[in-house]
C-alpha positions as CSV (number, residue, x, y, z in Angstrom):
1,M,65.5,-12.9,215.7
2,S,67.6,-15.9,214.6
3,T,65.8,-19.4,214.5
4,L,68.6,-20.5,217.1
5,L,67.4,-17.9,219.5
6,E,63.8,-18.2,218.8
7,L,64.1,-22.0,219.7
8,A,66.1,-21.4,222.8
9,L,63.3,-18.9,224.0
10,L,60.3,-20.9,222.9
11,G,61.5,-24.4,223.0
12,T,61.3,-27.3,220.4
13,A,58.2,-29.2,221.4
14,D,55.9,-27.6,218.9
15,A,58.7,-26.8,216.2
16,P,58.5,-29.1,212.9
17,P,61.2,-31.6,212.7
18,D,62.5,-30.2,209.4
19,L,62.8,-26.6,210.4
20,P,65.9,-25.1,209.2
21,I,68.3,-23.9,212.1
22,L,69.7,-20.8,211.0
23,T,72.6,-19.0,212.6
24,G,73.8,-16.7,209.7
25,T,77.1,-18.5,209.7
26,G,78.8,-21.3,207.8
27,V,77.4,-23.7,210.4
28,D,74.0,-23.5,208.5
29,A,75.2,-25.7,205.8
30,L,76.7,-28.2,207.9
31,I,73.5,-28.5,210.1
32,A,71.3,-29.1,207.0
33,Q,73.1,-32.1,206.1
34,R,72.4,-33.9,209.2
35,V,68.5,-34.6,208.1
36,D,68.1,-37.6,210.3
37,D,69.0,-35.8,213.6
38,P,66.2,-34.8,215.8
39,I,65.7,-30.9,216.1
40,E,67.0,-30.8,219.7
41,R,70.4,-32.2,218.6
42,K,70.7,-29.9,215.6
43,V,70.0,-26.9,218.2
44,L,72.7,-28.2,220.6
45,L,75.2,-28.6,217.7
46,A,74.4,-25.0,216.3
47,A,74.7,-23.5,219.7
48,G,78.1,-25.2,220.3
49,S,79.6,-24.3,216.9
50,V,78.4,-20.7,217.4
51,A,80.1,-20.5,220.6
52,V,83.3,-22.1,219.2
53,L,83.5,-19.5,216.2
54,E,82.8,-16.5,218.6
55,R,85.6,-17.3,220.9
56,A,87.9,-17.9,217.9
57,A,87.0,-14.7,216.2
58,R,87.2,-12.8,219.3
59,L,90.2,-10.0,219.4
60,P,92.2,-10.2,222.6
61,T,92.1,-7.2,225.1
62,E,95.3,-5.4,225.2
63,A,97.9,-7.2,227.3
64,P,99.3,-5.6,230.4
65,P,103.0,-4.8,230.1
66,A,105.2,-7.7,230.8
67,P,106.9,-8.0,234.2
68,Q,110.6,-7.3,234.7
69,P,112.4,-10.4,234.2
70,C,113.7,-12.1,237.3
71,P,117.4,-10.9,238.2
72,D,120.0,-13.6,238.3
73,E,120.6,-15.5,241.7
74,A,123.6,-14.2,243.6
75,C,123.6,-16.6,246.1
76,P,124.6,-20.4,246.2
77,I,121.8,-22.9,245.9
78,L,121.3,-25.5,248.4
79,P,122.1,-29.0,246.9
80,D,119.4,-31.1,245.8
81,S,119.9,-33.8,248.9
82,I,118.9,-30.9,251.1
83,S,116.2,-29.6,248.9
84,R,114.5,-33.0,248.6
85,I,114.4,-33.4,252.5
86,L,112.9,-30.0,253.1
87,V,110.3,-30.4,249.9
88,G,109.3,-33.6,251.5
89,L,108.8,-32.1,254.9
90,M,106.7,-29.5,253.1
91,R,104.6,-32.0,251.5
92,G,103.5,-33.6,254.4
93,E,106.2,-36.4,255.3
94,H,106.6,-35.4,259.0
95,R,105.7,-31.7,258.6
96,D,106.2,-31.1,261.9
97,L,110.0,-31.4,261.6
98,L,110.2,-28.4,259.2
99,P,110.7,-25.9,262.1
100,A,113.5,-27.6,263.4
101,A,115.2,-28.2,259.8
102,L,114.7,-24.4,259.3
103,D,116.6,-23.6,262.3
104,S,119.2,-26.0,261.5
105,L,119.8,-24.4,258.2
106,G,120.1,-20.6,259.6
107,P,121.7,-17.8,257.8
108,R,124.5,-19.9,255.9
109,G,124.4,-17.8,252.9
110,Y,122.8,-20.6,250.9
111,V,119.2,-20.3,249.3
112,L,116.7,-22.7,248.3
113,S,116.3,-23.7,244.6
114,P,113.6,-22.1,242.7
115,S,111.2,-25.2,242.8
116,A,111.9,-25.7,246.5
117,A,111.1,-22.0,247.1
118,A,108.0,-22.0,245.4
119,A,106.6,-25.0,247.1
120,L,107.8,-23.6,250.5
121,L,106.1,-20.1,249.9
122,R,102.8,-22.0,249.3
123,R,103.0,-24.0,252.4
124,V,105.1,-22.1,255.3
125,Q,103.2,-20.9,258.2
126,P,103.5,-17.2,259.5
127,R,105.5,-18.4,262.5
128,S,108.1,-19.7,260.5
129,H,108.7,-16.6,258.4
130,E,111.8,-15.4,260.2
131,A,113.4,-18.8,259.7
132,V,112.6,-19.2,256.0
133,R,113.4,-15.6,254.8
134,P,117.3,-16.1,254.8
135,L,116.6,-19.2,252.7
136,L,114.7,-17.4,249.8
137,G,116.8,-16.0,246.8
138,A,116.1,-13.7,244.0
139,R,113.3,-15.8,242.4
140,A,111.4,-16.0,245.7
141,R,111.7,-12.2,246.1
142,W,110.6,-11.9,242.2
143,L,107.6,-14.0,243.0
144,A,106.7,-12.3,246.2
145,A,106.7,-9.0,244.5
146,H,103.6,-10.2,242.4
147,N,101.5,-11.7,245.3
148,P,100.7,-9.7,248.2
149,S,100.3,-12.8,250.4
150,W,104.1,-13.3,250.3
151,A,105.1,-9.6,250.9
152,W,106.8,-10.8,254.1
153,V,109.5,-12.1,251.9
154,L,110.5,-8.7,251.0
155,E,110.9,-7.4,254.5
156,A,114.5,-7.5,256.0
157,P,114.7,-9.2,259.4
158,G,113.3,-7.3,262.3
159,Q,112.0,-4.5,260.0
160,T,109.0,-3.6,258.0
161,A,108.8,-2.8,254.2
162,A,105.6,-0.7,253.7
163,D,106.7,0.3,250.3
164,A,107.1,-3.3,249.3
165,V,103.6,-4.3,250.5
166,D,100.6,-3.9,248.2
167,L,98.2,-2.4,251.0
168,D,95.5,-1.6,248.5
169,A,95.2,-5.5,247.9
170,A,95.2,-6.2,251.6
171,K,92.4,-3.6,251.9
172,A,90.4,-5.3,249.1
173,T,90.9,-8.7,250.7
174,W,89.7,-7.3,254.2
175,E,86.6,-6.0,252.4
176,E,85.8,-9.2,250.3
177,G,87.8,-12.1,251.5
178,T,87.1,-15.0,253.8
179,I,87.7,-14.7,257.5
180,A,91.0,-16.4,257.3
181,A,92.0,-14.2,254.4
182,R,90.8,-11.2,256.1
183,A,92.5,-12.2,259.3
184,R,96.0,-12.2,257.3
185,A,95.1,-8.9,255.8
186,L,94.4,-7.4,259.2
187,R,97.7,-8.6,260.5
188,L,99.5,-7.2,257.6
189,L,97.6,-3.7,258.0
190,R,98.4,-3.6,261.7
191,E,101.9,-4.1,261.0
192,H,102.2,-1.3,258.5
193,T,99.2,1.1,259.1
194,P,98.0,0.3,262.5
195,D,95.6,3.4,263.0
196,E,94.1,2.6,259.5
197,A,93.7,-0.9,260.6
198,I,91.7,-0.1,263.7
199,G,89.5,2.5,261.8
200,L,88.7,-0.5,259.3
201,L,87.9,-2.8,262.2
202,F,85.6,-0.1,263.8
203,A,83.8,0.7,260.7
204,G,82.4,-2.9,260.0
205,W,82.5,-4.2,263.6
206,T,79.0,-4.7,264.3
207,Q,78.5,-6.8,261.1
208,E,81.0,-9.7,262.4
209,S,79.8,-12.6,264.2
210,V,81.0,-13.0,267.8
211,K,83.4,-15.7,266.8
212,N,85.0,-13.5,264.2
213,R,85.1,-10.6,266.5
214,L,86.8,-12.7,269.0
215,R,89.3,-13.9,266.3
216,L,89.9,-10.4,265.1
217,L,90.5,-9.2,268.6
218,D,93.3,-11.8,269.1
219,I,95.1,-10.1,266.2
220,V,94.8,-6.8,267.9
221,G,96.4,-8.4,271.0
222,E,99.4,-9.4,269.0
223,A,100.8,-6.0,268.6
224,L,99.0,-4.1,271.2
225,R,99.6,-0.4,271.3
226,P,98.5,2.4,273.9
227,E,96.6,4.1,271.0
228,D,94.4,1.0,270.6
229,G,92.9,1.8,274.0
230,R,89.8,4.3,272.6
231,F,88.8,1.3,270.4
232,L,89.1,-1.2,273.2
233,E,86.8,1.1,275.6
234,H,84.3,1.4,273.0
235,L,84.0,-2.4,272.8
236,V,84.1,-2.7,276.5
237,S,81.2,-0.2,276.8
238,N,79.1,-1.1,273.7
239,D,79.7,-4.5,272.4
240,R,76.7,-6.8,272.2
241,S,78.8,-9.9,273.5
242,Q,79.8,-10.3,277.0
243,R,82.7,-12.6,275.7
244,V,83.7,-9.8,273.4
245,K,83.5,-7.1,276.2
246,D,85.7,-9.6,278.5
247,A,88.3,-10.0,275.9
248,A,88.5,-6.3,275.2
249,R,88.8,-5.4,278.9
250,R,91.7,-8.0,279.1
251,L,93.5,-6.1,276.1
252,L,92.5,-2.7,277.6
253,V,94.3,-3.3,280.8
254,R,97.4,-4.7,278.9
255,A,97.6,-1.7,276.5
256,G,97.8,0.9,279.5
257,G,94.0,1.7,280.1
258,A,95.4,3.8,283.0
259,D,92.1,4.6,284.7
260,L,90.7,0.9,284.5
261,A,94.0,-0.5,285.6
262,Q,94.2,2.1,288.7
263,R,90.5,1.0,289.9
264,L,91.2,-2.7,289.6
265,V,94.7,-2.1,291.9
266,G,92.4,-0.2,294.3
267,Y,89.8,-3.1,294.3
268,A,92.4,-5.6,295.1
269,V,94.4,-3.5,297.7
270,A,90.9,-2.9,299.5
271,C,90.6,-6.8,300.0
272,L,94.3,-7.8,300.8
273,R,96.9,-7.2,303.5
274,V,100.0,-8.9,304.2
275,E,101.1,-9.1,308.0
276,L,104.5,-10.2,309.4
277,P,103.7,-12.4,312.4
278,E,105.6,-11.7,315.5
279,A,108.9,-13.5,315.4
280,K,109.4,-16.5,317.6
281,K,112.0,-16.8,320.2
282,G,114.8,-19.4,319.8
283,G,113.8,-22.7,321.6
284,L,114.9,-23.8,325.1
285,V,117.7,-26.4,323.6
286,A,119.0,-23.4,321.3
287,R,119.3,-20.9,324.2
288,V,120.8,-23.5,326.5
289,F,123.5,-24.4,324.2
290,G,123.9,-20.8,322.8
291,R,123.3,-21.7,319.4
292,S,120.9,-18.9,318.5
293,K,119.7,-15.9,320.5
294,A,118.1,-14.4,317.4
295,K,114.2,-14.6,317.1
296,Q,113.0,-16.7,314.2
297,Q,111.2,-14.7,311.7
298,L,107.8,-16.3,310.6
299,P,106.8,-16.0,306.7
300,P,104.5,-13.3,305.9
301,V,100.6,-14.2,305.7
302,L,98.2,-12.7,303.3
303,Q,95.1,-11.7,305.0
304,V,92.1,-11.9,302.4
305,T,88.8,-10.1,303.1
306,P,86.6,-10.5,300.2
307,P,83.7,-8.0,299.5
308,N,80.4,-8.8,301.3
309,A,78.6,-8.0,298.0
310,L,79.2,-6.8,294.5
311,D,80.0,-3.0,294.5
312,P,78.4,-1.2,291.5
313,A,81.7,0.5,290.7
314,W,83.1,-3.1,290.4
315,E,80.2,-4.3,288.2
316,A,80.6,-1.4,286.0
317,D,84.2,-2.6,285.4
318,G,82.9,-6.0,284.4
319,I,83.3,-8.0,287.6
320,Q,80.2,-10.3,287.8
321,D,78.4,-12.1,290.6
322,V,78.3,-15.5,289.5
323,E,79.1,-18.9,290.7
324,P,82.9,-19.7,290.5
325,P,83.8,-22.8,288.0
326,G,83.4,-25.9,290.0
327,K,82.3,-24.0,293.0
328,R,85.6,-24.5,294.6
329,W,85.6,-21.3,296.4
330,G,82.6,-18.9,297.5
331,R,80.8,-16.2,295.4
332,K,82.4,-13.5,297.4
333,T,85.9,-14.9,296.9
334,H,85.1,-15.2,293.3
335,L,84.5,-11.4,292.9
336,L,88.2,-10.9,294.1
337,V,89.7,-13.5,292.0
338,Q,87.9,-11.9,288.9
339,V,89.6,-8.7,290.1
340,L,93.2,-10.0,290.6
341,S,92.8,-11.8,287.0
342,L,92.9,-8.5,285.5
343,A,95.0,-6.5,287.9
344,D,98.6,-6.1,287.4
345,P,100.0,-8.1,290.3
346,A,103.4,-6.0,290.5
347,A,101.0,-2.8,290.6
348,V,99.1,-4.6,293.5
349,A,102.2,-5.3,295.6
350,S,103.5,-2.0,294.9
351,A,100.3,-0.4,296.2
352,L,100.5,-2.5,299.4
353,G,104.2,-1.1,299.8
354,L,105.8,-4.6,299.1
355,D,108.1,-6.0,296.4
356,A,106.2,-8.3,293.9
357,Q,107.0,-11.4,295.4
358,A,105.6,-10.8,298.7
359,P,101.9,-11.4,298.0
360,V,102.9,-14.7,296.3
361,L,105.0,-16.0,299.2
362,A,102.2,-14.9,301.9
363,V,99.4,-16.7,299.9
364,Q,98.0,-19.4,302.3
365,N,97.4,-22.9,301.3
366,D,93.6,-22.7,301.6
367,D,93.6,-19.6,299.5
368,V,93.6,-21.2,296.1
369,G,91.1,-18.8,294.6
370,V,93.6,-15.9,295.3
371,L,96.5,-17.9,293.9
372,V,94.5,-18.5,290.7
373,G,93.8,-14.9,290.4
374,L,97.2,-13.8,291.0
375,S,98.6,-16.4,288.2
376,E,95.9,-15.1,285.9
377,G,97.3,-11.5,286.3
378,A,100.6,-12.4,286.0
379,L,100.1,-14.4,282.7
380,L,97.9,-11.5,281.4
381,H,100.5,-8.8,282.0
382,Q,103.3,-11.1,280.8
383,Q,105.3,-10.8,283.9
384,E,108.0,-13.7,283.3
385,P,109.7,-13.9,286.8
386,L,106.5,-13.7,288.6
387,C,105.3,-16.4,286.3
388,A,108.1,-18.7,287.5
389,M,107.6,-17.6,291.3
390,L,103.9,-18.5,291.1
391,W,104.6,-21.9,289.5
392,D,106.8,-22.6,292.4
393,R,104.2,-21.7,294.8
394,W,101.8,-24.0,293.2
395,Q,104.3,-26.8,293.8
396,R,104.3,-26.0,297.7
397,M,100.6,-26.3,297.7
398,P,99.5,-29.7,299.2
399,E,98.5,-31.9,296.4
400,A,95.3,-32.5,297.5
401,E,94.5,-28.8,297.3
402,R,96.2,-28.7,293.6
403,R,93.9,-31.5,292.4
404,K,90.6,-30.1,293.8
405,D,90.2,-27.4,291.1
406,Q,90.5,-28.2,287.2
407,R,91.3,-24.3,286.5
408,A,94.1,-24.5,289.1
409,G,95.8,-27.3,287.1
410,D,95.2,-25.6,283.7
411,V,96.9,-22.1,285.2
412,Q,100.0,-23.9,286.3
413,G,100.6,-25.3,282.9
414,R,100.0,-21.8,281.5
415,L,102.3,-20.5,284.0
416,L,105.3,-22.5,282.5
417,G,104.5,-21.0,279.1
418,G,104.7,-17.6,280.5
419,M,108.2,-17.8,282.1
420,S,111.6,-17.4,280.5
421,E,113.1,-20.6,278.6
422,D,115.8,-21.0,281.3
423,D,113.1,-20.9,284.2
424,R,111.0,-23.3,282.2
425,A,113.5,-25.7,281.6
426,E,114.8,-25.8,285.2
427,R,111.3,-26.5,286.4
428,I,110.5,-29.2,283.9
429,V,113.9,-31.0,284.6
430,S,113.0,-30.9,288.3
431,L,109.9,-33.0,287.6
432,M,111.9,-35.4,285.5
433,T,112.9,-37.4,288.7
434,D,113.1,-40.9,287.3
435,A,111.9,-43.1,284.7
436,D,108.4,-43.7,286.2
437,A,107.7,-40.0,286.5
438,T,104.8,-38.4,284.7
439,L,104.3,-35.2,285.6
440,W,106.8,-33.6,283.4
441,W,104.7,-34.2,280.3
442,P,101.8,-31.8,280.6
443,P,104.1,-28.7,280.9
444,L,106.5,-30.0,278.2
445,A,103.7,-30.9,276.0
446,V,102.7,-27.2,275.3
447,V,106.3,-26.2,274.5
448,E,106.2,-25.4,270.7
449,T,110.1,-24.5,270.1
450,T,113.2,-26.6,270.4
451,W,113.4,-28.3,273.7
452,P,116.2,-26.9,276.2
453,E,119.3,-28.9,276.2
454,A,118.9,-30.1,279.8
455,V,115.3,-31.2,279.0
456,G,116.4,-33.2,275.8
457,Q,119.3,-34.7,277.6
458,R,117.2,-35.8,280.6
459,W,114.5,-37.2,278.2
460,V,116.8,-39.3,276.3
461,R,118.4,-40.9,279.4
462,L,115.3,-41.6,281.1
463,L,113.5,-43.1,278.3
464,D,116.5,-45.4,277.6
465,L,116.2,-46.5,281.3
466,H,112.3,-46.9,281.0
467,L,112.9,-49.2,277.5
468,R,115.7,-51.4,279.4
469,G,113.0,-51.8,282.3
470,V,110.5,-53.0,280.0
471,Q,113.0,-55.5,278.4
472,G,113.4,-56.6,282.0
473,G,109.6,-57.4,282.6
474,E,108.4,-54.0,283.7
475,S,104.9,-53.0,282.2
476,D,104.7,-51.3,278.9
477,G,101.1,-50.3,279.6
478,D,101.3,-48.3,282.9
479,A,101.2,-44.5,283.5
480,A,104.7,-44.2,282.9
481,A,104.9,-46.2,279.4
482,L,101.7,-44.2,278.1
483,T,103.4,-40.9,278.9
484,W,106.7,-41.8,277.4
485,R,105.0,-42.8,274.1
486,S,102.6,-39.6,273.9
487,S,105.9,-37.6,274.2
488,L,107.5,-39.3,271.1
489,T,106.0,-37.2,268.3
490,S,107.0,-33.9,270.0
491,A,110.4,-35.3,270.9
492,G,111.1,-36.3,267.2
493,A,110.5,-32.5,266.1
494,R,111.8,-30.7,269.3
495,L,115.0,-32.6,270.7
496,P,117.9,-30.2,270.2
497,V,120.6,-31.5,267.6
498,S,123.0,-32.4,270.5
499,C,120.4,-35.2,271.5
500,L,119.7,-36.8,268.1
501,A,122.5,-39.3,268.0
502,K,121.6,-40.7,271.3
503,A,118.0,-40.6,270.5
504,A,118.5,-42.7,267.3
505,A,120.5,-45.4,269.4
506,L,117.9,-45.6,272.0
507,Y,117.5,-49.2,273.4
508,E,114.7,-51.3,271.8
509,P,112.9,-54.0,273.7
510,T,112.0,-57.4,271.8
511,F,108.7,-57.6,270.2
512,E,107.8,-60.6,272.5
513,K,108.6,-58.2,275.4
514,S,106.6,-55.1,274.1
515,P,104.6,-55.4,270.8
516,R,103.5,-51.6,271.7
517,W,107.2,-50.3,271.7
518,S,108.4,-52.4,268.6
519,R,105.4,-50.4,266.8
520,A,106.1,-47.0,268.2
521,L,110.0,-46.8,268.3
522,P,110.7,-47.5,264.7
523,E,108.4,-44.5,263.4
524,F,110.0,-42.3,266.0
525,K,113.7,-43.2,264.8
526,S,112.7,-42.7,261.2
527,R,111.8,-39.2,262.2
528,I,115.1,-38.8,263.9
529,T,117.0,-40.3,261.1
530,T,115.4,-37.7,258.7
531,R,116.8,-34.8,261.1
532,L,120.1,-36.4,261.2
533,Q,120.4,-36.8,257.5
534,L,119.6,-33.2,257.2
535,E,122.3,-32.2,259.8
536,E,124.9,-34.5,258.0
537,A,124.3,-32.8,254.5
538,L,124.6,-29.4,256.2
539,A,128.0,-30.3,257.9
540,A,129.3,-31.1,254.5
541,L,128.4,-27.7,253.0
542,P,131.4,-25.3,252.5
543,P,130.5,-22.0,254.0
544,A,129.0,-19.6,251.5
545,A,130.4,-16.1,250.9
546,G,128.6,-13.8,253.3
547,G,127.1,-16.7,255.3
548,S,127.9,-18.1,258.6
549,A,128.9,-21.5,260.0
550,P,126.6,-23.0,262.7
């Protein structure tokens, strides 16, 4: 045993001060010259010196083969003026403007410089992959081939590229990574080997926390397939958490769990009936003057007969006899609301011998719970036209009824997100009646894409009117002013390009009239200016070979 090892094991407390420190190397002579140093210092010097000698003398392991060099770039590089704007956005200077900037770049045939591409790959969000991919050239694809988390770069738009993805690395990440990394790996595996991904989920499901199980189920729901039904049925029957069971049941009816879906429709049909009231005859004046001899057809009426008690079959399918949220409707009605929230509303209407819109039109003003259930069902089954129709029906409800229940307000906002972009724009614009209106903002706040043209134009015009009113003495602290200022951040990122110049020229009240607007508007206009600078730089780009003009 060397002196150094012995002292390391036994300590220096009982060692004589002049004990020689021997390592069997040339260090021993150097340590011997330091006669005045305490023994502890000599031990540390000897240990450090030996470590340095061992590292210096260690032979390197065999190096892996060098990667193939990056091929030359075949596409023109975006000018530095544009790359600087994009890199600034990626580093946090108005980062929320990046999606709009990427949309403006589009498939022009240009690619980012290598430094800008590397910065973007480290920061880009999955929802921006399709917009980013056309901007990535040979260097970015070369980098992606050596990093499994960037495998999406190698895929053609709208296609998969399983041969370009390191699925083994994704599986290793699934077994060993953090939940965020495992979620990304699962999404990749679901895209390329969906059956194997479900098998991996099933194998370790019971070891996951409830929070993680719900997160992973969300990923399954992103690309739901009928083949996922067996896995979801297992969760509905066996999972320990009621929350997970409920989430799996919602996915199961979406995935085409035919037996469950048919049972739910049957439960709903047993409680609903649409009646056509007897038509009224024309009034006396109309008959006297011969204006109309036809009877006036009254609108249909939805007759609702909730169950008196929870049927065991309903309970087996996840319906619970519990108090409704906020106690806005009774427990019996809540049983039916739960059924309607899961059942396909179009299938319910068909089973009643009606078209999809008939039950919606027939809902009475006091049947708020039924309308909530139909709305949840339309959202779950992603029925865009029915979402639009249900939103319109909510608007015809008396405001007092709509305000009585928080869930009713929540579902109305989500219905806007469930309808087509054109339908959503039409309805938001209908709420933007004047500069004092505020009802338009909650539904617009959840829109995460570029605002429709009509919405952007109305927003700029009404805000300009509001600002001029503030200069004229109107309040800058009322509900309308707060709504306008709340919308500035979203507007800066989501106004359509055609509205940017007018937004940059918005009227500005003086500081004396409105210190609040004097602080808020310059920040908003700075964001608009950044977008305009990018648009101007893009407009000066000559068309690249193989690219397309905006």
